[in-house]
C-alpha positions in Angstrom: -4.9 71.1 58.1 -4.1 69.4 54.8 -4.2 71.0 51.4 -4.8 68.8 48.4 -3.5 69.3 44.9 -6.0 69.1 42.0 -4.7 65.6 41.1 -5.3 64.4 44.7 -8.9 65.8 44.7 -9.4 64.1 41.3 -8.3 60.7 42.8 -10.5 61.2 45.9 -13.6 62.1 43.9 -13.0 60.2 40.6 -13.8 63.4 38.7 -11.3 64.8 36.2 -9.3 67.9 37.2 -11.2 69.9 34.6 -14.5 68.8 35.9 -13.5 69.7 39.4 -12.6 73.2 38.3 -15.9 73.5 36.4 -17.9 72.4 39.4 -16.0 74.9 41.6 -16.8 77.8 39.2 -20.5 76.7 39.2 -20.6 76.6 43.1 -21.3 72.9 43.1 -17.9 71.9 44.7 -15.7 73.6 47.2 -13.6 76.5 46.0 -9.8 76.1 46.0 -7.7 78.5 48.0 -5.0 80.6 46.4 -1.6 79.6 47.8 0.6 81.7 45.6 0.3 83.5 42.3 0.2 80.2 40.3 -0.8 77.7 42.9 -4.2 76.7 44.3 -5.3 73.8 46.5 -8.3 72.5 48.3 -8.7 72.0 52.0 -9.0 68.2 52.6 -11.7 68.9 55.2 -13.8 70.8 52.6 -13.6 68.0 50.1 -14.4 65.4 52.8 -17.4 67.4 53.9 -18.7 67.7 50.3 -18.4 63.9 49.9 -20.2 63.2 53.2 -23.0 65.6 52.1 -23.4 63.7 48.8 -23.6 60.4 50.7 -26.1 61.8 53.3 -28.3 63.1 50.5 -28.3 59.7 48.8 -29.1 57.9 52.1 -31.8 60.3 52.8 -33.4 59.5 49.5 -33.0 63.0 48.0 -32.5 63.6 44.3 -29.0 62.5 43.3 -26.9 65.4 41.9 -26.4 65.5 38.2 -22.8 66.3 37.2 
């Protein structure tokens, strides 16, 4: 199990860190897990699944998400 920092998630998705946090609050992106009082991170598997879901929706011809 790998935990990603916000900057790593940003690089993986090409979204800014602020946008990632906004999407998480709006339930449009996986929620980070609280690691300590001041530290959060994302499970790499959650981010990978979210990306795969976006790709599948596009390939299936569904409406592309608007972020």
